[in-house]
C-alpha positions as CSV (number, residue, x, y, z in Angstrom):
1,X,49.2,132.1,107.3
2,X,46.2,129.9,108.0
3,X,45.3,129.4,111.6
4,X,45.6,126.0,113.2
5,X,44.6,124.4,116.5
6,X,46.8,125.1,119.5
7,X,49.3,122.4,120.3
8,X,50.1,121.2,123.9
9,X,53.3,122.7,125.2
10,X,55.8,120.8,127.3
11,X,59.0,122.5,128.5
12,X,62.1,120.9,126.9
13,X,60.0,119.3,124.1
14,X,61.0,119.7,120.4
15,X,58.5,120.7,117.7
16,X,58.8,120.6,113.9
17,X,57.3,123.1,111.4
18,X,57.3,123.2,107.6
19,X,57.2,126.8,106.3
20,X,57.9,128.8,103.2
21,X,60.4,131.4,104.6
22,X,62.5,132.4,107.6
23,X,60.1,135.2,108.4
24,X,57.2,132.8,108.5
25,X,59.1,130.4,110.7
26,X,59.9,133.1,113.2
27,X,56.3,134.3,113.4
28,X,54.9,130.8,113.7
29,X,57.3,129.8,116.5
30,X,56.5,133.0,118.4
31,X,52.8,132.3,118.0
32,X,52.8,128.6,118.8
33,X,55.6,128.3,121.4
34,X,56.1,131.8,122.7
35,X,59.3,133.8,123.4
36,X,60.9,130.9,125.3
37,X,61.5,128.8,122.2
38,X,64.8,128.5,120.3
39,X,65.6,127.1,116.9
40,X,67.7,123.9,116.8
41,X,67.9,123.2,113.1
42,X,66.8,124.3,109.7
43,X,66.9,122.3,106.4
44,X,65.4,122.6,102.9
45,X,62.5,120.2,102.0
46,X,62.1,119.9,98.2
47,X,58.7,119.9,96.7
48,X,57.2,116.5,95.9
49,X,54.3,114.8,94.3
50,X,52.2,116.9,91.9
51,X,53.8,120.1,93.3
52,X,57.2,119.4,91.9
53,X,57.2,122.8,90.3
54,X,56.7,124.6,93.7
55,X,59.5,126.3,95.5
56,X,61.3,124.3,98.2
57,X,60.2,124.7,101.8
58,X,62.0,124.9,105.1
59,X,61.7,122.3,107.9
60,X,62.4,124.0,111.2
61,X,62.9,122.2,114.5
62,X,62.4,124.3,117.6
63,X,62.6,123.5,121.3
64,X,60.6,125.0,124.2
65,X,63.0,125.8,127.0
66,X,62.1,124.8,130.5
67,X,60.3,127.5,132.5
68,X,62.9,129.7,134.4
69,X,62.8,130.2,138.1
70,X,60.6,132.9,139.3
71,X,62.3,136.3,139.3
72,X,61.1,139.8,140.1
73,X,58.7,141.1,137.5
74,X,60.2,143.2,134.8
75,X,58.8,145.1,131.9
76,X,58.4,142.9,128.9
77,X,60.9,143.5,126.1
78,X,59.6,142.9,122.6
79,X,61.6,140.2,120.8
80,X,63.2,141.3,117.5
81,X,62.0,139.6,114.4
82,X,64.9,137.2,114.2
83,X,65.5,136.7,117.9
84,X,64.3,133.1,117.8
85,X,66.8,132.0,115.2
86,X,70.4,133.0,115.8
87,X,72.5,132.0,114.0
88,X,70.4,129.8,111.7
89,X,68.6,132.7,110.0
90,X,70.5,135.4,108.2
91,X,69.7,138.0,105.7
92,X,70.5,135.6,102.9
93,X,68.3,132.8,104.3
94,X,69.0,129.8,106.5
95,X,72.7,128.9,106.8
96,X,71.9,125.2,106.2
97,X,69.3,125.8,103.6
98,X,71.3,123.8,101.0
99,X,70.8,120.1,101.6
100,X,73.8,118.1,102.8
101,X,75.9,121.1,103.9
102,X,77.1,121.5,107.5
103,X,76.4,124.6,109.6
104,X,79.0,127.3,109.1
105,X,80.5,127.0,112.6
106,X,81.0,123.2,112.2
107,X,83.0,123.3,108.9
108,X,86.6,122.0,108.9
109,X,89.4,124.5,108.6
110,X,91.2,124.9,105.3
111,X,94.1,122.5,106.1
112,X,91.6,119.7,107.0
113,X,89.7,120.3,103.7
114,X,92.9,120.0,101.8
115,X,93.9,116.8,103.5
116,X,90.5,115.3,102.8
117,X,91.0,116.1,99.1
118,X,94.1,113.9,99.2
119,X,96.9,116.4,99.6
120,X,99.9,114.9,101.5
121,X,101.5,116.5,104.5
122,X,104.5,117.4,102.2
123,X,102.3,119.2,99.7
124,X,100.3,120.9,102.5
125,X,103.5,122.0,104.2
126,X,104.8,123.5,100.9
127,X,101.6,125.6,100.6
128,X,101.7,126.6,104.3
129,X,105.2,127.9,103.9
130,X,104.3,130.1,100.9
131,X,104.1,133.9,101.6
132,X,100.4,134.0,100.6
133,X,99.2,131.4,103.1
134,X,98.5,133.7,106.1
135,X,96.1,135.8,104.0
136,X,94.5,132.7,102.4
137,X,94.0,130.9,105.8
138,X,92.3,134.0,107.2
139,X,89.9,134.3,104.2
140,X,86.5,132.5,103.9
141,X,87.0,128.9,102.9
142,X,85.6,129.3,99.4
143,X,87.9,132.2,98.7
144,X,90.9,130.5,100.2
145,X,90.4,127.5,97.9
146,X,90.1,129.8,94.8
147,X,93.3,131.7,95.8
148,X,95.2,128.4,96.3
149,X,94.1,127.3,92.8
150,X,95.3,130.5,91.3
151,X,98.6,130.2,93.0
152,X,99.2,126.7,91.7
153,X,98.2,127.8,88.2
154,X,100.7,130.6,88.4
155,X,103.4,128.2,89.5
156,X,102.6,125.9,86.6
157,X,102.7,128.7,84.1
158,X,106.0,129.9,85.5
159,X,107.7,126.6,84.7
160,X,109.8,126.8,81.5
161,X,108.2,124.6,78.9
162,X,110.2,121.8,77.3
163,X,110.5,121.3,73.6
164,X,107.6,119.3,72.0
165,X,108.2,115.5,71.9
166,X,109.9,114.3,68.7
167,X,112.0,111.3,69.7
168,X,110.7,109.8,73.0
169,X,110.6,106.5,74.8
170,X,107.7,105.5,77.0
171,X,108.8,103.9,80.2
172,X,106.9,102.3,83.1
173,X,106.5,99.3,85.2
174,X,104.3,96.3,84.3
175,X,100.7,97.3,84.8
176,X,101.4,101.0,84.6
177,X,99.5,101.3,81.2
178,X,102.5,102.6,79.3
179,X,101.4,101.0,76.0
180,X,97.9,102.3,76.4
181,X,99.4,105.7,77.2
182,X,101.5,105.6,74.1
183,X,98.3,104.8,72.1
184,X,96.5,107.8,73.6
185,X,99.4,110.1,72.8
186,X,99.6,108.8,69.2
187,X,95.9,109.5,68.8
188,X,96.4,113.1,70.1
189,X,99.4,113.6,67.8
190,X,97.6,112.4,64.7
191,X,94.1,113.8,65.3
192,X,94.6,116.8,67.5
193,X,98.1,118.0,66.6
194,X,98.1,116.8,63.0
195,X,101.6,115.3,63.1
196,X,103.1,112.2,61.3
197,X,105.7,109.7,62.4
198,X,106.4,106.1,63.2
199,X,106.7,103.8,66.2
200,X,109.4,101.3,67.3
201,X,109.2,98.5,69.7
202,X,112.2,96.8,71.4
203,X,112.6,93.8,73.6
204,X,116.3,93.3,74.7
205,X,116.6,90.4,77.1
206,X,112.9,90.6,78.2
207,X,109.7,90.1,76.3
208,X,107.6,93.2,75.5
209,X,104.1,92.2,74.4
210,X,102.8,94.8,72.0
211,X,99.2,94.5,73.1
212,X,96.9,96.7,71.0
213,X,99.7,98.8,69.6
214,X,100.1,97.1,66.1
215,X,96.4,97.2,65.3
216,X,96.0,100.7,66.6
217,X,99.0,102.0,64.6
218,X,97.6,100.4,61.5
219,X,94.2,102.1,62.1
220,X,96.0,105.4,62.5
221,X,98.2,104.9,59.4
222,X,101.3,105.2,61.6
223,X,104.1,102.8,60.5
224,X,105.4,100.4,63.3
225,X,108.6,98.5,63.2
226,X,110.8,96.4,65.6
227,X,114.2,97.5,66.6
228,X,116.8,97.6,64.9
229,X,115.3,100.3,62.8
230,X,115.7,104.0,62.4
231,X,115.2,106.0,65.5
232,X,115.1,109.2,63.5
233,X,111.9,110.9,62.2
234,X,111.3,109.8,58.6
235,X,109.3,113.0,57.7
236,X,110.1,116.7,58.4
237,X,108.6,117.7,61.7
238,X,107.6,114.2,62.5
239,X,108.0,112.0,65.5
240,X,109.5,108.6,66.6
241,X,108.0,107.0,69.7
242,X,109.5,103.8,71.3
243,X,107.7,101.2,73.3
244,X,110.2,99.6,75.6
245,X,110.1,96.6,78.1
246,X,108.8,97.3,81.6
247,X,110.9,98.7,84.3
248,X,111.8,96.5,87.2
249,X,111.4,97.7,90.8
250,X,112.9,94.6,92.4
251,X,116.2,94.4,90.4
252,X,117.6,97.7,89.5
253,X,120.4,95.9,87.5
254,X,117.7,94.7,85.1
255,X,117.1,98.2,84.0
256,X,120.7,98.7,82.8
257,X,120.0,97.5,79.2
258,X,117.2,100.1,78.9
259,X,119.6,102.8,80.1
260,X,122.3,101.7,77.7
261,X,119.9,101.6,74.8
262,X,118.5,105.1,75.5
263,X,122.0,106.6,75.8
264,X,123.4,104.8,72.8
265,X,120.5,105.9,70.5
266,X,120.5,109.4,71.9
267,X,116.9,109.3,73.1
268,X,116.8,112.3,75.4
269,X,113.1,112.6,75.8
270,X,111.9,109.9,78.2
271,X,108.2,109.7,79.3
272,X,107.6,108.0,82.6
273,X,104.1,106.4,82.9
274,X,102.8,106.0,86.4
275,X,99.6,104.1,87.5
276,X,97.9,106.7,89.8
277,X,95.9,103.8,91.4
278,X,99.0,102.3,92.9
279,X,99.7,102.6,96.6
280,X,101.9,105.4,97.8
281,X,105.0,103.3,98.3
282,X,104.9,101.7,94.8
283,X,104.1,105.0,93.2
284,X,107.2,106.6,94.8
285,X,109.4,103.6,93.9
286,X,108.3,103.8,90.3
287,X,108.9,107.5,90.2
288,X,112.4,107.0,91.6
289,X,113.2,104.3,89.0
290,X,112.1,106.5,86.2
291,X,114.2,109.4,87.5
292,X,117.2,107.0,87.6
293,X,116.6,106.4,83.9
294,X,116.6,110.1,83.1
295,X,112.9,110.6,82.7
296,X,111.9,114.0,81.4
297,X,108.1,113.9,81.1
298,X,105.3,112.4,83.3
299,X,102.0,110.7,82.5
300,X,99.5,109.4,85.1
301,X,97.1,106.6,84.1
302,X,94.0,105.0,85.6
303,X,92.7,108.3,87.0
304,X,89.2,106.8,86.5
305,X,89.9,104.4,89.3
306,X,91.2,107.1,91.7
307,X,88.8,109.0,94.0
308,X,91.4,111.4,95.4
309,X,93.6,113.1,93.0
310,X,95.2,115.4,95.6
311,X,98.3,113.2,96.2
312,X,99.4,113.8,92.6
313,X,100.4,117.3,93.6
314,X,103.5,115.9,95.2
315,X,104.9,115.0,91.8
316,X,104.0,118.3,90.2
317,X,105.5,120.2,93.2
318,X,108.7,118.2,92.7
319,X,109.1,120.0,89.3
320,X,111.7,117.7,87.9
321,X,109.4,116.2,85.2
322,X,107.2,117.9,82.7
323,X,103.6,116.7,83.1
324,X,102.4,115.5,79.6
325,X,98.9,114.3,80.2
326,X,96.4,112.5,82.5
327,X,94.8,109.3,81.2
328,X,91.3,109.6,82.6
329,X,89.8,106.4,81.1
330,X,90.6,103.1,79.3
331,X,89.9,104.2,75.8
332,X,92.8,104.2,73.3
333,X,91.6,107.5,71.9
334,X,90.3,110.3,74.1
335,X,90.3,110.3,77.9
336,X,93.5,112.3,77.5
337,X,93.7,115.5,79.6
338,X,96.7,117.6,78.6
339,X,96.0,120.5,81.0
340,X,97.3,118.5,83.9
341,X,97.5,121.4,86.4
342,X,94.1,122.7,85.5
343,X,92.5,119.2,85.9
344,X,94.1,118.8,89.3
345,X,92.9,122.2,90.4
346,X,89.3,121.4,89.3
347,X,89.3,118.1,91.1
348,X,91.0,119.1,94.4
349,X,90.4,122.9,94.7
350,X,88.1,125.6,93.5
351,X,88.7,126.5,89.9
352,X,91.4,129.0,89.5
353,X,89.2,131.4,87.5
354,X,86.3,131.3,90.0
355,X,85.4,134.4,91.9
356,X,82.2,134.1,94.0
357,X,80.3,137.3,94.1
358,X,79.4,137.2,97.8
359,X,79.2,135.0,100.8
360,X,75.6,133.8,99.8
361,X,77.3,131.3,97.5
362,X,80.0,130.3,99.9
363,X,78.5,127.1,101.1
364,X,78.2,125.6,97.5
365,X,81.6,126.9,96.3
366,X,83.7,125.8,99.2
367,X,82.3,122.3,99.5
368,X,81.5,121.7,95.8
369,X,85.1,122.1,94.8
370,X,86.1,119.1,96.9
371,X,83.0,116.9,96.2
372,X,84.7,114.7,93.7
373,X,87.8,114.0,95.8
374,X,87.1,114.6,99.5
375,X,85.3,111.3,100.1
376,X,87.5,108.4,100.9
């Protein structure tokens, strides 16, 4: 370490040093400020300029404590190598060496992190009442998030799967994106699942604008007709999907023609489409209206407009409807995530298959898992 001119010392003043390692910082502070100094903060400073290939350096801020009152002389005690830096220096390096991460002692507890990811009090209470919660809450944060993700995955896998869709109606309020959701599912059926079938539209006493559906069906080679027409598959192993008028939240009696039609035609599979960007009250009212019409499956749309996906756990915890897919973008093809539980785990918790090797990676794992959804 090159020598440098002495700096004037003032009790209570703060001094900043840029060094290459924790050991160099401790030695430099002892040399310049003496044994009465203490470290206030440590952060990583990335290389810049023509030295962009160089390793990052540490910026250390230390304070020189005021001189203590005179006391009887005592034999000097050598300071240990890391005495100047508790608890900022550890065997794995500075606790705050990763930019943007708070010090370990200032991190929010597990329930607060889950709330920041969007989980409601109902969903959080359900987790806290589970037998595994006490062990998870006592574990390091990054491991607790991983265990919660694994628990939710196990719960999703334990749910009895419903039969594949064959004769299904897509239901939803105006603006929910039900016709776009139907287009996405048609694209998945034809391109991903290799199935054939046809589409029906119905109006009853209310208009039902088809939007892009006719052109999209023509591009896919999927026949489309208006009701009355056959609601049975025209090919073996095929499908029939129905695009129906929007649900009404203001007048429940207006939904009666929909219910009569579904019952009369024997359409038992009913896909409820919800706009995830809606406020909580509208989302719950739409969910209740779909349940009243006998919904069996669930689709969330407009996820590209939603920062916090955690509130969707309420509807999965309910368990009454089978999650079909998440619409994560406006495209008619693609932007269709069929692993609903896995996507929510990735966006709100640590991935269920993650297993950090040691606590050296804890900072990145426990905060990175919430980065996409913890900022309101």
